[in-house]
VEXMARLO-335938 format. One record per residue: x, y, z of N, C-alpha, C in turn. Coordinates in nm, 2 decimals, padded with zeros to 4 digits. Example, Ala and Ser with C-alpha at 12.3 -4.5 7.8 and 13.67 -1.06 7.14 Angstrom:
residues 2
+--------+--------+--------+--------+--------+--------+--------+--------+--------+
:    nc1 :    nc2 :    nc3 :   cac1 :   cac2 :   cac3 :    cc1 :    cc2 :    cc3 :
+--------+--------+--------+--------+--------+--------+--------+--------+--------+
:  01.32 : -00.57 :  00.78 :  01.23 : -00.45 :  00.78 :  01.32 : -00.33 :  00.78 :
:  01.28 : -00.22 :  00.71 :  01.37 : -00.11 :  00.71 :  01.29 :  00.00 :  00.79 :
+--------+--------+--------+--------+--------+--------+--------+--------+--------+
//
This chain:
residues 165
+--------+--------+--------+--------+--------+--------+--------+--------+--------+
:    nc1 :    nc2 :    nc3 :   cac1 :   cac2 :   cac3 :    cc1 :    cc2 :    cc3 :
+--------+--------+--------+--------+--------+--------+--------+--------+--------+
: -21.47 : -15.13 : -01.12 : -21.35 : -15.16 : -01.20 : -21.37 : -15.29 : -01.27 :
: -21.34 : -15.29 : -01.40 : -21.35 : -15.41 : -01.48 : -21.22 : -15.49 : -01.45 :
: -21.24 : -15.63 : -01.45 : -21.12 : -15.71 : -01.43 : -21.08 : -15.77 : -01.56 :
: -21.15 : -15.74 : -01.67 : -21.11 : -15.80 : -01.80 : -20.98 : -15.73 : -01.85 :
: -20.90 : -15.82 : -01.91 : -20.77 : -15.77 : -01.97 : -20.81 : -15.69 : -02.10 :
: -20.77 : -15.57 : -02.11 : -20.80 : -15.50 : -02.24 : -20.74 : -15.57 : -02.36 :
: -20.81 : -15.57 : -02.47 : -20.77 : -15.65 : -02.59 : -20.63 : -15.60 : -02.65 :
: -20.59 : -15.49 : -02.62 : -20.46 : -15.44 : -02.68 : -20.34 : -15.47 : -02.59 :
: -20.36 : -15.55 : -02.48 : -20.26 : -15.60 : -02.40 : -20.23 : -15.74 : -02.43 :
: -20.11 : -15.78 : -02.45 : -20.07 : -15.92 : -02.47 : -19.99 : -15.96 : -02.35 :
: -20.04 : -16.06 : -02.27 : -19.96 : -16.11 : -02.15 : -19.91 : -16.25 : -02.19 :
: -19.78 : -16.27 : -02.16 : -19.72 : -16.39 : -02.19 : -19.59 : -16.42 : -02.11 :
: -19.56 : -16.55 : -02.10 : -19.43 : -16.59 : -02.04 : -19.32 : -16.59 : -02.15 :
: -19.20 : -16.55 : -02.12 : -19.09 : -16.55 : -02.21 : -18.97 : -16.62 : -02.15 :
: -18.91 : -16.70 : -02.23 : -18.78 : -16.76 : -02.19 : -18.67 : -16.66 : -02.20 :
: -18.68 : -16.57 : -02.30 : -18.58 : -16.46 : -02.32 : -18.65 : -16.33 : -02.31 :
: -18.63 : -16.26 : -02.20 : -18.70 : -16.13 : -02.17 : -18.61 : -16.01 : -02.20 :
: -18.52 : -16.03 : -02.29 : -18.42 : -15.92 : -02.32 : -18.49 : -15.80 : -02.37 :
: -18.61 : -15.80 : -02.44 : -18.68 : -15.68 : -02.48 : -18.71 : -15.59 : -02.35 :
: -18.71 : -15.65 : -02.23 : -18.75 : -15.58 : -02.11 : -18.62 : -15.54 : -02.03 :
: -18.50 : -15.57 : -02.08 : -18.38 : -15.55 : -02.00 : -18.36 : -15.40 : -01.97 :
: -18.38 : -15.31 : -02.07 : -18.36 : -15.17 : -02.05 : -18.46 : -15.12 : -01.94 :
: -18.59 : -15.15 : -01.96 : -18.69 : -15.11 : -01.86 : -18.65 : -15.16 : -01.72 :
: -18.61 : -15.28 : -01.70 : -18.58 : -15.33 : -01.57 : -18.46 : -15.26 : -01.51 :
: -18.36 : -15.23 : -01.60 : -18.24 : -15.16 : -01.55 : -18.27 : -15.02 : -01.51 :
: -18.36 : -14.95 : -01.59 : -18.40 : -14.82 : -01.56 : -18.47 : -14.81 : -01.42 :
: -18.55 : -14.91 : -01.39 : -18.63 : -14.91 : -01.27 : -18.55 : -14.95 : -01.15 :
: -18.46 : -15.05 : -01.17 : -18.40 : -15.11 : -01.05 : -18.25 : -15.10 : -01.05 :
: -18.19 : -15.05 : -01.16 : -18.04 : -15.04 : -01.17 : -17.97 : -15.18 : -01.15 :
: -18.04 : -15.28 : -01.20 : -17.98 : -15.42 : -01.20 : -18.02 : -15.48 : -01.33 :
: -17.94 : -15.58 : -01.37 : -17.98 : -15.66 : -01.49 : -18.11 : -15.74 : -01.46 :
: -18.17 : -15.79 : -01.56 : -18.29 : -15.88 : -01.55 : -18.25 : -16.00 : -01.47 :
: -18.34 : -16.06 : -01.39 : -18.31 : -16.18 : -01.31 : -18.27 : -16.29 : -01.41 :
: -18.17 : -16.37 : -01.37 : -18.12 : -16.48 : -01.45 : -18.21 : -16.60 : -01.43 :
: -18.28 : -16.61 : -01.32 : -18.36 : -16.72 : -01.28 : -18.51 : -16.68 : -01.28 :
: -18.59 : -16.78 : -01.27 : -18.74 : -16.76 : -01.26 : -18.80 : -16.75 : -01.40 :
: -18.93 : -16.74 : -01.40 : -19.01 : -16.72 : -01.52 : -19.04 : -16.58 : -01.54 :
: -19.01 : -16.53 : -01.66 : -19.04 : -16.39 : -01.70 : -19.18 : -16.38 : -01.75 :
: -19.26 : -16.30 : -01.69 : -19.40 : -16.29 : -01.73 : -19.42 : -16.14 : -01.77 :
: -19.46 : -16.11 : -01.89 : -19.46 : -15.98 : -01.94 : -19.59 : -15.94 : -02.01 :
: -19.60 : -15.81 : -02.03 : -19.71 : -15.75 : -02.10 : -19.65 : -15.66 : -02.22 :
: -19.71 : -15.68 : -02.33 : -19.68 : -15.60 : -02.45 : -19.81 : -15.51 : -02.48 :
: -19.79 : -15.39 : -02.52 : -19.90 : -15.31 : -02.58 : -19.90 : -15.33 : -02.73 :
: -20.01 : -15.37 : -02.78 : -20.03 : -15.38 : -02.92 : -20.09 : -15.25 : -02.97 :
: -20.01 : -15.17 : -03.05 : -20.06 : -15.04 : -03.10 : -20.16 : -15.06 : -03.22 :
: -20.21 : -14.95 : -03.27 : -20.31 : -14.95 : -03.37 : -20.26 : -15.01 : -03.50 :
: -20.13 : -15.01 : -03.52 : -20.07 : -15.07 : -03.64 : -20.04 : -15.22 : -03.62 :
: -20.06 : -15.27 : -03.50 : -20.03 : -15.41 : -03.47 : -19.89 : -15.44 : -03.41 :
: -19.81 : -15.33 : -03.40 : -19.68 : -15.35 : -03.34 : -19.69 : -15.37 : -03.19 :
: -19.60 : -15.45 : -03.14 : -19.59 : -15.48 : -03.00 : -19.48 : -15.40 : -02.93 :
: -19.52 : -15.34 : -02.82 : -19.42 : -15.26 : -02.74 : -19.41 : -15.32 : -02.60 :
: -19.28 : -15.35 : -02.56 : -19.26 : -15.40 : -02.43 : -19.32 : -15.30 : -02.32 :
: -19.41 : -15.34 : -02.24 : -19.48 : -15.26 : -02.15 : -19.45 : -15.28 : -02.00 :
: -19.47 : -15.41 : -01.96 : -19.45 : -15.44 : -01.81 : -19.38 : -15.57 : -01.80 :
: -19.32 : -15.59 : -01.68 : -19.24 : -15.71 : -01.65 : -19.26 : -15.75 : -01.51 :
: -19.27 : -15.88 : -01.49 : -19.27 : -15.94 : -01.35 : -19.19 : -16.07 : -01.36 :
: -19.13 : -16.11 : -01.25 : -19.06 : -16.23 : -01.24 : -19.13 : -16.32 : -01.14 :
: -19.15 : -16.45 : -01.18 : -19.21 : -16.55 : -01.09 : -19.11 : -16.66 : -01.07 :
: -19.03 : -16.65 : -00.96 : -18.92 : -16.74 : -00.93 : -18.96 : -16.85 : -00.84 :
: -18.95 : -16.97 : -00.89 : -18.99 : -17.09 : -00.81 : -18.88 : -17.11 : -00.71 :
: -18.92 : -17.13 : -00.58 : -18.83 : -17.17 : -00.47 : -18.90 : -17.28 : -00.40 :
: -18.87 : -17.40 : -00.45 : -18.94 : -17.52 : -00.39 : -19.09 : -17.52 : -00.41 :
: -19.16 : -17.51 : -00.30 : -19.31 : -17.52 : -00.31 : -19.37 : -17.38 : -00.31 :
: -19.29 : -17.28 : -00.33 : -19.35 : -17.14 : -00.33 : -19.29 : -17.07 : -00.46 :
: -19.36 : -16.96 : -00.49 : -19.31 : -16.87 : -00.60 : -19.28 : -16.73 : -00.53 :
: -19.17 : -16.68 : -00.57 : -19.13 : -16.54 : -00.52 : -19.15 : -16.45 : -00.64 :
: -19.24 : -16.35 : -00.62 : -19.28 : -16.26 : -00.72 : -19.22 : -16.13 : -00.70 :
: -19.15 : -16.08 : -00.80 : -19.09 : -15.95 : -00.79 : -19.04 : -15.89 : -00.92 :
: -18.98 : -15.77 : -00.91 : -18.93 : -15.70 : -01.02 : -19.04 : -15.64 : -01.11 :
: -19.15 : -15.61 : -01.05 : -19.26 : -15.55 : -01.13 : -19.23 : -15.41 : -01.17 :
: -19.24 : -15.38 : -01.30 : -19.22 : -15.25 : -01.35 : -19.29 : -15.23 : -01.48 :
: -19.33 : -15.11 : -01.51 : -19.40 : -15.07 : -01.63 : -19.33 : -14.95 : -01.69 :
: -19.33 : -14.95 : -01.82 : -19.27 : -14.84 : -01.90 : -19.37 : -14.72 : -01.91 :
: -19.35 : -14.62 : -01.84 : -19.43 : -14.50 : -01.84 : -19.44 : -14.44 : -01.98 :
: -19.33 : -14.44 : -02.05 : -19.32 : -14.38 : -02.19 : -19.42 : -14.46 : -02.28 :
: -19.42 : -14.59 : -02.27 : -19.52 : -14.67 : -02.36 : -19.66 : -14.63 : -02.32 :
: -19.69 : -14.62 : -02.19 : -19.82 : -14.58 : -02.14 : -19.86 : -14.44 : -02.20 :
: -19.76 : -14.35 : -02.19 : -19.79 : -14.21 : -02.25 : -19.82 : -14.21 : -02.40 :
: -19.76 : -14.30 : -02.47 : -19.77 : -14.31 : -02.62 : -19.91 : -14.38 : -02.65 :
: -19.97 : -14.44 : -02.56 : -20.10 : -14.51 : -02.59 : -20.21 : -14.40 : -02.62 :
: -20.30 : -14.44 : -02.71 : -20.42 : -14.35 : -02.72 : -20.49 : -14.33 : -02.59 :
: -20.55 : -14.22 : -02.57 : -20.62 : -14.19 : -02.45 : -20.72 : -14.30 : -02.41 :
: -20.79 : -14.35 : -02.50 : -20.89 : -14.45 : -02.47 : -20.82 : -14.58 : -02.41 :
: -20.70 : -14.61 : -02.46 : -20.63 : -14.73 : -02.41 : -20.58 : -14.70 : -02.27 :
: -20.52 : -14.58 : -02.25 : -20.48 : -14.54 : -02.11 : -20.59 : -14.55 : -02.01 :
: -20.71 : -14.50 : -02.05 : -20.82 : -14.50 : -01.97 : -20.87 : -14.65 : -01.94 :
: -20.86 : -14.73 : -02.04 : -20.90 : -14.87 : -02.02 : -20.80 : -14.94 : -01.92 :
: -20.67 : -14.91 : -01.94 : -20.57 : -14.97 : -01.84 : -20.60 : -14.92 : -01.70 :
: -20.63 : -14.79 : -01.69 : -20.65 : -14.74 : -01.55 : -20.78 : -14.79 : -01.49 :
: -20.89 : -14.80 : -01.57 : -21.01 : -14.84 : -01.51 : -21.02 : -14.99 : -01.48 :
: -20.93 : -15.07 : -01.55 : -20.92 : -15.21 : -01.53 : -20.82 : -15.25 : -01.42 :
: -20.76 : -15.15 : -01.35 : -20.67 : -15.18 : -01.24 : -20.53 : -15.17 : -01.26 :
: -20.49 : -15.15 : -01.39 : -20.35 : -15.14 : -01.42 : -20.28 : -15.26 : -01.48 :
: -20.18 : -15.24 : -01.55 : -20.11 : -15.35 : -01.62 : -20.06 : -15.46 : -01.52 :
: -19.99 : -15.41 : -01.42 : -19.93 : -15.51 : -01.32 : -20.04 : -15.59 : -01.25 :
: -20.15 : -15.53 : -01.22 : -20.26 : -15.61 : -01.16 : -20.30 : -15.73 : -01.25 :
: -20.31 : -15.70 : -01.38 : -20.34 : -15.80 : -01.48 : -20.23 : -15.91 : -01.49 :
: -20.10 : -15.86 : -01.49 : -19.99 : -15.96 : -01.49 : -19.99 : -16.04 : -01.37 :
: -20.01 : -15.99 : -01.25 : -20.01 : -16.07 : -01.13 : -20.12 : -16.17 : -01.13 :
: -20.24 : -16.13 : -01.16 : -20.35 : -16.22 : -01.16 : -20.33 : -16.33 : -01.27 :
: -20.29 : -16.30 : -01.38 : -20.26 : -16.40 : -01.49 : -20.15 : -16.49 : -01.45 :
: -20.04 : -16.44 : -01.38 : -19.93 : -16.52 : -01.33 : -19.98 : -16.62 : -01.22 :
: -20.07 : -16.57 : -01.14 : -20.13 : -16.66 : -01.03 : -20.19 : -16.78 : -01.10 :
: -20.27 : -16.75 : -01.21 : -20.33 : -16.86 : -01.28 : -20.23 : -16.95 : -01.35 :
: -20.14 : -16.89 : -01.42 : -20.04 : -16.97 : -01.50 : -19.95 : -17.06 : -01.42 :
: -19.91 : -17.00 : -01.30 : -19.81 : -17.08 : -01.22 : -19.87 : -17.14 : -01.10 :
: -20.00 : -17.13 : -01.08 : -20.06 : -17.18 : -00.96 : -20.05 : -17.33 : -00.94 :
: -20.04 : -17.41 : -01.04 : -20.04 : -17.55 : -01.03 : -19.90 : -17.60 : -00.98 :
: -19.80 : -17.52 : -00.98 : -19.67 : -17.57 : -00.94 : -19.61 : -17.51 : -00.81 :
: -19.70 : -17.45 : -00.73 : -19.66 : -17.39 : -00.61 : -19.78 : -17.40 : -00.51 :
: -19.74 : -17.38 : -00.38 : -19.85 : -17.38 : -00.28 : -19.89 : -17.23 : -00.24 :
: -19.80 : -17.14 : -00.27 : -19.83 : -17.00 : -00.24 : -19.74 : -16.91 : -00.32 :
: -19.78 : -16.78 : -00.34 : -19.70 : -16.68 : -00.40 : -19.66 : -16.58 : -00.29 :
: -19.54 : -16.53 : -00.30 : -19.49 : -16.43 : -00.20 : -19.44 : -16.31 : -00.27 :
: -19.46 : -16.20 : -00.22 : -19.40 : -16.08 : -00.27 : -19.33 : -16.00 : -00.15 :
: -19.24 : -15.92 : -00.18 : -19.17 : -15.84 : -00.08 : -19.18 : -15.69 : -00.13 :
: -19.25 : -15.61 : -00.06 : -19.28 : -15.48 : -00.11 : -19.28 : -15.37 :  00.00 :
: -19.20 : -15.27 : -00.03 : -19.19 : -15.16 :  00.07 : -19.23 : -15.03 :  00.00 :
: -19.28 : -15.03 : -00.12 : -19.32 : -14.91 : -00.19 : -19.47 : -14.90 : -00.18 :
: -19.53 : -14.79 : -00.14 : -19.67 : -14.77 : -00.12 : -19.75 : -14.79 : -00.24 :
: -19.71 : -14.74 : -00.36 : -19.78 : -14.76 : -00.48 : -19.78 : -14.90 : -00.53 :
: -19.67 : -14.97 : -00.52 : -19.66 : -15.11 : -00.56 : -19.74 : -15.20 : -00.46 :
: -19.74 : -15.16 : -00.33 : -19.82 : -15.23 : -00.23 : -19.97 : -15.23 : -00.27 :
: -20.02 : -15.11 : -00.31 : -20.16 : -15.10 : -00.35 : -20.19 : -15.19 : -00.47 :
: -20.10 : -15.19 : -00.56 : -20.12 : -15.28 : -00.68 : -20.12 : -15.43 : -00.63 :
: -20.03 : -15.47 : -00.55 : -20.02 : -15.60 : -00.50 : -20.15 : -15.65 : -00.43 :
: -20.20 : -15.56 : -00.34 : -20.32 : -15.59 : -00.27 : -20.44 : -15.60 : -00.36 :
: -20.45 : -15.51 : -00.46 : -20.56 : -15.51 : -00.56 : -20.55 : -15.64 : -00.64 :
: -20.44 : -15.70 : -00.66 : -20.42 : -15.82 : -00.74 : -20.45 : -15.95 : -00.66 :
: -20.45 : -15.94 : -00.53 : -20.49 : -16.05 : -00.44 : -20.39 : -16.09 : -00.34 :
: -20.28 : -16.01 : -00.33 : -20.19 : -16.04 : -00.22 : -20.25 : -15.99 : -00.09 :
: -20.20 : -16.04 :  00.02 : -20.24 : -15.99 :  00.15 : -20.11 : -15.99 :  00.24 :
: -20.11 : -15.91 :  00.35 : -20.00 : -15.90 :  00.44 : -19.97 : -16.04 :  00.50 :
: -19.85 : -16.08 :  00.51 : -19.81 : -16.21 :  00.56 : -19.77 : -16.21 :  00.71 :
: -19.77 : -16.10 :  00.77 : -19.74 : -16.09 :  00.91 : -19.60 : -16.05 :  00.94 :
: -19.52 : -16.02 :  00.84 : -19.38 : -15.97 :  00.86 : -19.37 : -15.84 :  00.77 :
: -19.30 : -15.75 :  00.82 : -19.28 : -15.62 :  00.74 : -19.24 : -15.65 :  00.60 :
: -19.32 : -15.59 :  00.51 : -19.29 : -15.59 :  00.36 : -19.33 : -15.73 :  00.30 :
: -19.36 : -15.83 :  00.37 : -19.38 : -15.96 :  00.31 : -19.53 : -15.98 :  00.28 :
: -19.56 : -16.01 :  00.16 : -19.70 : -16.04 :  00.12 : -19.72 : -16.18 :  00.07 :
: -19.84 : -16.23 :  00.08 : -19.87 : -16.37 :  00.03 : -20.00 : -16.37 : -00.05 :
: -20.01 : -16.46 : -00.14 : -20.13 : -16.48 : -00.21 : -20.16 : -16.63 : -00.20 :
: -20.26 : -16.67 : -00.13 : -20.30 : -16.81 : -00.11 : -20.40 : -16.84 : -00.22 :
: -20.37 : -16.94 : -00.30 : -20.46 : -16.97 : -00.41 : -20.52 : -17.11 : -00.40 :
: -20.49 : -17.18 : -00.29 : -20.56 : -17.31 : -00.27 : -20.56 : -17.33 : -00.12 :
: -20.65 : -17.42 : -00.08 : -20.66 : -17.45 :  00.06 : -20.54 : -17.52 :  00.12 :
: -20.49 : -17.47 :  00.23 : -20.38 : -17.53 :  00.29 : -20.40 : -17.53 :  00.45 :
: -20.36 : -17.63 :  00.51 : -20.37 : -17.64 :  00.66 : -20.29 : -17.52 :  00.72 :
: -20.34 : -17.47 :  00.83 : -20.28 : -17.35 :  00.89 : -20.14 : -17.37 :  00.93 :
: -20.10 : -17.49 :  00.97 : -19.96 : -17.52 :  01.00 : -19.87 : -17.51 :  00.88 :
: -19.92 : -17.56 :  00.76 : -19.85 : -17.55 :  00.64 : -19.83 : -17.40 :  00.60 :
: -19.94 : -17.32 :  00.61 : -19.93 : -17.18 :  00.58 : -19.83 : -17.11 :  00.66 :
: -19.83 : -17.14 :  00.79 : -19.73 : -17.07 :  00.88 : -19.59 : -17.11 :  00.84 :
: -19.57 : -17.24 :  00.80 : -19.44 : -17.29 :  00.76 : -19.39 : -17.22 :  00.63 :
: -19.48 : -17.20 :  00.54 : -19.45 : -17.13 :  00.41 : -19.42 : -16.99 :  00.43 :
: -19.49 : -16.92 :  00.52 : -19.46 : -16.78 :  00.55 : -19.32 : -16.77 :  00.62 :
: -19.29 : -16.86 :  00.71 : -19.16 : -16.87 :  00.78 : -19.05 : -16.89 :  00.67 :
: -19.07 : -16.97 :  00.58 : -18.97 : -17.00 :  00.47 : -18.95 : -16.87 :  00.39 :
: -19.06 : -16.81 :  00.34 : -19.04 : -16.69 :  00.26 : -18.98 : -16.58 :  00.34 :
: -19.01 : -16.56 :  00.47 : -18.95 : -16.46 :  00.55 : -18.80 : -16.49 :  00.58 :
: -18.76 : -16.61 :  00.59 : -18.62 : -16.65 :  00.61 : -18.53 : -16.61 :  00.49 :
: -18.59 : -16.60 :  00.37 : -18.52 : -16.56 :  00.25 : -18.47 : -16.42 :  00.26 :
: -18.55 : -16.33 :  00.32 : -18.52 : -16.19 :  00.32 : -18.57 : -16.13 :  00.20 :
: -18.53 : -16.00 :  00.17 : -18.58 : -15.93 :  00.05 : -18.54 : -16.01 : -00.07 :
: -18.63 : -16.01 : -00.17 : -18.61 : -16.08 : -00.30 : -18.67 : -15.99 : -00.41 :
+--------+--------+--------+--------+--------+--------+--------+--------+--------+
//
């Protein structure tokens, strides 16, 4: 599996993620999060037009980031040329790229990233991107820098105390 981001994907942070509001609502039946950093992927079609494709929220909570709201627009995937769909699939998927890029972009302002995942398909994506089980049901963690074991346990306890996010 290639880890390179296909050239027709544009990953970026947005202060206004309203182009992704319908997608988020379709997937979760909730409005876009009002807090956190919106990290998104657009598909650039052959004419150069950008199509809202995938969404993630990286919400800062003190010294950790809570990552959630991951969703991809299947209709945009289906409209892609077959070669683009194949490139997305063989490179791990759009959300894998968003997670990895978000870990890089936001890594300097947190000690760990946490996810809360009960869906088997999303869990596989999270693990492929670098998350690992945190020792509590549904709680995942991505350690991106060395931390003392006591600090790690404290951060896991903090994220677990928040509950589903």
